[in-house]
Backbone as CSV, one residue per row, in Angstrom:
resi,resn,N_x,N_y,N_z,CA_x,CA_y,CA_z,C_x,C_y,C_z
1,UNK,3.647,26.496,-38.033,3.417,25.074,-38.269,1.927,24.835,-38.493
2,UNK,1.617,24.310,-39.654,0.227,24.005,-39.978,0.111,22.524,-40.292
3,UNK,-0.784,21.856,-39.586,-1.055,20.441,-39.863,-2.267,20.391,-40.792
4,UNK,-2.080,19.781,-41.945,-3.145,19.689,-42.937,-3.922,18.389,-42.755
5,UNK,-5.150,18.381,-43.261,-5.977,17.176,-43.169,-5.526,16.183,-44.245
6,UNK,-5.255,14.964,-43.817,-4.859,13.914,-44.761,-6.114,13.272,-45.342
7,UNK,-6.166,13.254,-46.660,-7.284,12.669,-47.396,-7.167,11.148,-47.317
8,UNK,-8.287,10.491,-47.050,-8.284,9.034,-46.964,-9.063,8.424,-48.122
9,UNK,-8.652,7.205,-48.489,-9.346,6.438,-49.518,-10.782,6.230,-49.072
10,UNK,-11.788,6.384,-49.897,-11.790,6.382,-51.355,-11.886,7.772,-52.015
11,UNK,-11.356,8.824,-51.428,-11.416,10.151,-52.046,-10.832,10.076,-53.466
12,UNK,-11.585,10.567,-54.473,-11.134,10.443,-55.865,-9.817,11.168,-56.181
13,UNK,-9.437,12.176,-55.415,-8.178,12.885,-55.688,-6.988,11.932,-55.591
14,UNK,-7.117,10.865,-54.790,-6.023,9.906,-54.622,-5.741,9.105,-55.892
15,UNK,-6.720,9.049,-56.789,-6.528,8.287,-58.022,-6.516,9.208,-59.242
16,UNK,-6.068,10.444,-59.016,-6.012,11.466,-60.063,-4.583,11.652,-60.548
17,UNK,-4.419,11.787,-61.843,-3.113,12.149,-62.423,-2.884,13.622,-62.091
18,UNK,-1.810,13.907,-61.389,-1.565,15.266,-60.909,-0.936,16.158,-61.979
19,UNK,-1.231,17.456,-61.854,-0.701,18.460,-62.770,0.731,18.834,-62.388
20,UNK,1.581,19.109,-63.378,2.932,19.585,-63.061,2.870,20.958,-62.381
21,UNK,3.869,21.229,-61.561,3.988,22.535,-60.909,4.723,23.459,-61.873
22,UNK,4.156,24.659,-62.070,4.782,25.636,-62.966,5.234,26.884,-62.217
23,UNK,4.630,27.152,-61.049,4.946,28.360,-60.293,5.683,27.997,-59.005
24,UNK,6.866,28.557,-58.856,7.697,28.315,-57.677,7.760,29.618,-56.883
25,UNK,6.939,29.716,-55.843,6.832,30.958,-55.088,6.756,30.678,-53.590
26,UNK,6.514,31.735,-52.807,6.435,31.596,-51.348,5.281,30.688,-50.935
27,UNK,4.197,30.721,-51.697,3.032,29.882,-51.400,3.414,28.397,-51.494
28,UNK,4.197,28.057,-52.515,4.663,26.678,-52.694,5.561,26.274,-51.521
29,UNK,6.478,27.163,-51.127,7.389,26.858,-50.017,6.619,26.637,-48.722
30,UNK,5.583,27.447,-48.495,4.767,27.262,-47.285,4.048,25.917,-47.336
31,UNK,3.498,25.573,-48.506,2.814,24.291,-48.669,3.769,23.142,-48.355
32,UNK,5.001,23.211,-48.866,5.986,22.158,-48.628,6.307,22.043,-47.136
33,UNK,6.503,23.171,-46.464,6.750,23.143,-45.010,5.571,22.530,-44.268
34,UNK,4.350,22.890,-44.678,3.141,22.331,-44.055,3.046,20.827,-44.326
35,UNK,3.463,20.397,-45.512,3.437,18.968,-45.832,4.412,18.200,-44.942
36,UNK,5.623,18.753,-44.727,6.568,18.090,-43.820,5.982,18.021,-42.407
37,UNK,5.416,19.138,-41.914,4.825,19.162,-40.566,3.726,18.110,-40.443
38,UNK,2.885,18.019,-41.470,1.774,17.061,-41.474,2.298,15.628,-41.478
39,UNK,3.318,15.367,-42.313,3.906,14.025,-42.408,4.502,13.605,-41.063
40,UNK,5.271,14.508,-40.431,5.885,14.174,-39.140,4.814,13.957,-38.068
41,UNK,3.795,14.794,-38.051,2.721,14.661,-37.066,2.036,13.304,-37.200
42,UNK,1.882,12.831,-38.459,1.218,11.550,-38.728,2.185,10.361,-38.635
43,UNK,3.453,10.650,-38.318,4.487,9.624,-38.202,4.698,8.865,-39.511
44,UNK,4.647,9.609,-40.626,4.909,9.025,-41.935,6.328,9.306,-42.381
45,UNK,6.734,8.681,-43.483,8.059,8.940,-44.067,7.930,9.612,-45.429
46,UNK,6.701,9.803,-45.889,6.462,10.476,-47.156,5.033,10.988,-47.213
47,UNK,4.839,12.036,-48.003,3.502,12.595,-48.194,3.461,13.248,-49.566
48,UNK,2.423,12.928,-50.335,2.238,13.507,-51.667,1.057,14.477,-51.632
49,UNK,1.126,15.502,-52.478,0.090,16.538,-52.490,-1.342,15.994,-52.616
50,UNK,-1.590,14.960,-53.440,-2.973,14.470,-53.494,-3.481,13.953,-52.137
51,UNK,-2.562,13.569,-51.254,-2.963,13.088,-49.931,-3.473,14.212,-49.032
52,UNK,-3.266,15.450,-49.472,-3.852,16.584,-48.746,-4.843,17.314,-49.649
53,UNK,-5.297,16.603,-50.697,-6.355,17.123,-51.557,-5.904,18.043,-52.673
54,UNK,-4.608,18.073,-52.974,-4.075,18.951,-54.018,-3.504,18.098,-55.150
55,UNK,-4.081,18.217,-56.337,-3.670,17.392,-57.478,-2.504,18.025,-58.229
56,UNK,-1.399,18.217,-57.529,-0.166,18.779,-58.101,0.976,17.801,-57.866
57,UNK,1.998,17.837,-58.718,3.136,16.918,-58.615,4.144,17.414,-57.578
58,UNK,3.766,17.248,-56.310,4.611,17.649,-55.183,4.602,16.502,-54.175
59,UNK,5.798,16.106,-53.719,5.895,15.092,-52.668,7.067,15.436,-51.764
60,UNK,6.954,15.029,-50.506,8.039,15.193,-49.543,8.349,13.829,-48.943
61,UNK,9.635,13.604,-48.665,10.078,12.326,-48.110,11.173,12.594,-47.080
62,UNK,11.115,11.866,-45.980,12.203,11.879,-44.997,12.171,10.537,-44.281
63,UNK,13.091,9.647,-44.655,13.115,8.313,-44.052,14.031,8.267,-42.829
64,UNK,14.552,9.431,-42.420,15.387,9.474,-41.216,16.824,9.062,-41.460
65,UNK,17.279,9.160,-42.710,18.675,8.813,-43.003,19.470,10.086,-43.297
66,UNK,20.695,9.907,-43.807,21.570,11.055,-44.058,21.059,11.977,-45.164
67,UNK,20.144,11.510,-46.011,19.564,12.365,-47.055,18.700,13.478,-46.450
68,UNK,18.110,13.199,-45.287,17.264,14.206,-44.641,15.992,14.461,-45.430
69,UNK,15.548,15.716,-45.405,14.306,16.082,-46.089,14.517,16.159,-47.597
70,UNK,13.642,15.476,-48.323,13.700,15.487,-49.782,12.392,16.062,-50.311
71,UNK,12.504,17.065,-51.167,11.347,17.662,-51.824,11.391,17.220,-53.285
72,UNK,10.300,16.641,-53.750,10.204,16.181,-55.140,9.085,16.946,-55.833
73,UNK,9.459,17.775,-56.796,8.463,18.481,-57.597,8.650,18.040,-59.043
74,UNK,7.553,17.658,-59.685,7.561,17.156,-61.064,8.586,16.026,-61.245
75,UNK,8.598,15.029,-60.342,9.614,13.975,-60.435,9.379,12.999,-61.581
76,UNK,10.504,12.496,-62.115,10.466,11.486,-63.170,11.487,10.413,-62.803
77,UNK,11.051,9.165,-62.820,11.971,8.049,-62.582,12.730,7.822,-63.882
78,UNK,14.069,8.001,-63.832,14.866,7.850,-65.056,15.478,6.461,-65.179
79,UNK,15.642,5.759,-64.044,16.076,4.366,-64.115,15.682,3.646,-62.835
80,UNK,15.481,2.360,-62.968,15.137,1.517,-61.827,15.697,0.133,-62.102
81,UNK,16.258,-0.496,-61.046,16.814,-1.825,-61.231,16.710,-2.636,-59.946
82,UNK,16.906,-3.929,-60.107,16.834,-4.822,-58.960,15.407,-5.007,-58.487
83,UNK,15.284,-5.677,-57.355,13.960,-5.959,-56.817,14.053,-6.111,-55.308
84,UNK,13.027,-5.616,-54.637,12.900,-5.800,-53.196,11.423,-5.977,-52.874
85,UNK,11.160,-6.764,-51.873,9.787,-6.956,-51.419,9.760,-6.653,-49.937
86,UNK,8.799,-5.834,-49.531,8.725,-5.466,-48.125,7.395,-4.828,-47.773
87,UNK,7.231,-4.536,-46.482,5.972,-3.975,-46.009,5.809,-2.507,-46.382
88,UNK,4.586,-2.140,-46.727,4.242,-0.740,-46.975,2.914,-0.439,-46.333
89,UNK,2.795,0.797,-45.912,1.541,1.338,-45.437,1.358,2.674,-46.120
90,UNK,0.276,3.371,-45.796,0.003,4.654,-46.438,-0.854,5.480,-45.506
91,UNK,-0.499,6.758,-45.359,-1.268,7.635,-44.472,-2.724,7.792,-44.922
92,UNK,-2.993,7.520,-46.197,-4.364,7.604,-46.708,-5.150,6.307,-46.522
93,UNK,-4.478,5.283,-45.978,-5.103,3.990,-45.667,-4.719,3.618,-44.235
94,UNK,-5.234,4.356,-43.229,-4.800,4.094,-41.848,-5.015,2.640,-41.436
95,UNK,-3.966,2.057,-40.843,-4.078,0.697,-40.312,-3.958,-0.409,-41.341
96,UNK,-3.734,-0.066,-42.606,-3.645,-1.077,-43.658,-2.189,-1.214,-44.096
97,UNK,-1.673,-2.447,-44.106,-0.287,-2.701,-44.493,-0.236,-3.921,-45.396
98,UNK,0.671,-3.878,-46.361,0.795,-5.010,-47.260,2.207,-5.177,-47.772
99,UNK,2.481,-6.355,-48.297,3.765,-6.712,-48.893,3.747,-6.202,-50.338
100,UNK,4.758,-5.376,-50.696,4.810,-4.781,-52.034,6.193,-5.010,-52.634
101,UNK,6.223,-5.388,-53.912,7.494,-5.534,-54.620,7.769,-4.252,-55.400
102,UNK,9.005,-3.750,-55.256,9.436,-2.543,-55.969,10.894,-2.717,-56.381
103,UNK,11.378,-1.864,-57.291,12.809,-1.902,-57.617,13.661,-1.602,-56.381
104,UNK,14.856,-2.189,-56.325,15.764,-1.971,-55.196,16.512,-0.650,-55.331
105,UNK,16.799,-0.277,-56.585,17.577,0.939,-56.832,16.833,1.812,-57.840
106,UNK,16.880,3.128,-57.615,16.138,4.034,-58.476,16.911,5.344,-58.644
107,UNK,16.759,5.948,-59.822,17.279,7.291,-60.064,16.090,8.159,-60.447
108,UNK,15.974,9.302,-59.780,14.842,10.203,-59.991,15.368,11.597,-60.316
109,UNK,14.800,12.175,-61.366,15.088,13.568,-61.709,13.868,14.374,-61.259
110,UNK,14.120,15.489,-60.566,13.015,16.297,-60.061,13.468,17.745,-59.931
111,UNK,12.560,18.575,-59.423,12.892,19.960,-59.107,12.703,20.159,-57.613
112,UNK,13.468,21.102,-57.056,13.288,21.433,-55.644,12.283,22.587,-55.517
113,UNK,12.106,23.087,-54.305,11.108,24.134,-54.066,11.415,25.451,-54.777
114,UNK,12.655,25.602,-55.273,13.032,26.802,-56.027,12.967,26.589,-57.535
115,UNK,12.616,25.377,-57.953,12.536,25.067,-59.375,13.832,24.537,-59.948
116,UNK,14.852,24.402,-59.105,16.160,23.913,-59.553,16.086,22.396,-59.753
117,UNK,16.565,21.946,-60.930,16.565,20.508,-61.215,17.680,19.804,-60.461
118,UNK,17.408,18.570,-60.042,18.422,17.745,-59.390,18.112,16.289,-59.684
119,UNK,19.092,15.438,-59.440,18.929,13.994,-59.605,19.289,13.339,-58.284
120,UNK,18.485,12.382,-57.869,18.778,11.620,-56.652,18.804,10.139,-56.999
121,UNK,19.831,9.466,-56.497,19.927,8.009,-56.635,19.661,7.430,-55.254
122,UNK,18.838,6.411,-55.202,18.483,5.828,-53.909,18.340,4.324,-54.053
123,UNK,18.521,3.626,-52.917,18.269,2.197,-52.913,17.543,1.815,-51.631
124,UNK,17.111,0.568,-51.597,16.486,-0.017,-50.424,15.250,0.784,-49.967
125,UNK,15.186,1.133,-48.676,13.980,1.763,-48.123,13.714,3.140,-48.723
126,UNK,14.766,3.931,-48.955,14.561,5.254,-49.552,13.994,5.125,-50.964
127,UNK,14.494,4.174,-51.742,13.953,3.945,-53.088,12.472,3.592,-53.000
128,UNK,12.128,2.727,-52.053,10.733,2.329,-51.847,9.859,3.552,-51.535
129,UNK,10.343,4.408,-50.633,9.570,5.592,-50.230,9.389,6.566,-51.404
130,UNK,10.466,6.802,-52.149,10.369,7.704,-53.302,9.361,7.182,-54.319
131,UNK,9.450,5.895,-54.635,8.551,5.305,-55.623,7.094,5.321,-55.154
132,UNK,6.873,5.076,-53.871,5.515,5.109,-53.315,4.909,6.500,-53.512
133,UNK,5.690,7.545,-53.186,5.174,8.915,-53.308,5.003,9.321,-54.768
134,UNK,5.946,8.932,-55.627,5.817,9.264,-57.051,4.581,8.588,-57.639
135,UNK,4.308,7.350,-57.217,3.075,6.674,-57.657,1.848,7.522,-57.328
136,UNK,1.815,8.101,-56.115,0.674,8.943,-55.722,0.425,10.059,-56.736
137,UNK,1.485,10.608,-57.292,1.354,11.739,-58.212,0.748,11.329,-59.548
138,UNK,0.666,10.016,-59.766,0.067,9.488,-60.992,-1.220,8.710,-60.693
139,UNK,-1.746,8.897,-59.494,-3.003,8.250,-59.129,-2.886,6.765,-58.874
140,UNK,-1.660,6.293,-58.632,-1.437,4.859,-58.389,-1.321,4.633,-56.886
141,UNK,-2.148,3.761,-56.354,-2.155,3.489,-54.916,-1.402,2.194,-54.616
142,UNK,-0.763,2.147,-53.454,0.022,0.963,-53.102,-0.843,-0.289,-53.057
143,UNK,-2.129,-0.121,-52.806,-3.031,-1.276,-52.728,-3.118,-2.008,-54.065
144,UNK,-2.818,-1.316,-55.168,-2.852,-1.974,-56.482,-1.619,-2.851,-56.699
145,UNK,-0.625,-2.748,-55.790,0.619,-3.504,-55.930,0.830,-4.516,-54.807
146,UNK,-0.119,-4.600,-53.892,0.044,-5.482,-52.737,-0.019,-6.950,-53.156
147,UNK,0.987,-7.713,-52.690,1.042,-9.154,-52.939,0.200,-9.871,-51.881
148,UNK,0.338,-9.409,-50.621,-0.430,-9.986,-49.508,-0.578,-8.913,-48.436
149,UNK,-1.728,-8.893,-47.792,-1.958,-7.941,-46.705,-1.513,-8.543,-45.381
150,UNK,-1.089,-7.680,-44.467,-0.685,-8.104,-43.132,-1.848,-7.958,-42.168
151,UNK,-1.892,-8.856,-41.211,-2.803,-8.697,-40.089,-2.144,-7.717,-39.135
152,UNK,-2.910,-6.956,-38.351,-2.347,-5.979,-37.428,-1.321,-6.582,-36.480
153,UNK,-1.561,-7.804,-36.026,-0.634,-8.445,-35.088,0.739,-8.645,-35.730
154,UNK,0.749,-8.972,-37.034,2.004,-9.171,-37.745,2.802,-7.868,-37.813
155,UNK,2.126,-6.737,-38.045,2.812,-5.459,-38.146,3.346,-5.002,-36.787
156,UNK,2.648,-5.337,-35.717,3.104,-4.945,-34.381,4.414,-5.636,-34.028
157,UNK,4.601,-6.835,-34.535,5.849,-7.565,-34.288,6.964,-6.927,-35.051
């Protein structure tokens, strides 16, 4: 178990368009395991490679539902519909939370840690988490989508 250092804003890697992954090997699998360990240690539900200083299209998500651990490599959103507005935070912006509008339902095509393609359909909170992490892979930060910021007292409630 390796806990990696989470990069915080304003590190420029957070606003970098990430490179696609071309090599699927043991090194990649170890990185993915380390990303899950780091995400759980930080009490997050998602972590993208740029958040640990790596400009590659890799993200991990686990919102604690029946989907379990999701590995997204080279993900592409193929459809999105509906609308939801809710609170978001980011491990790269400790203590900062805001109201963000995102699609309610999403379909994402990606590869797993072995390079195998798959499609995942998600709605509600899982859709929000997937979209947040995919945004990271394109240098898009949740702060660019915030409608209103929360005061700490509001988030504690």
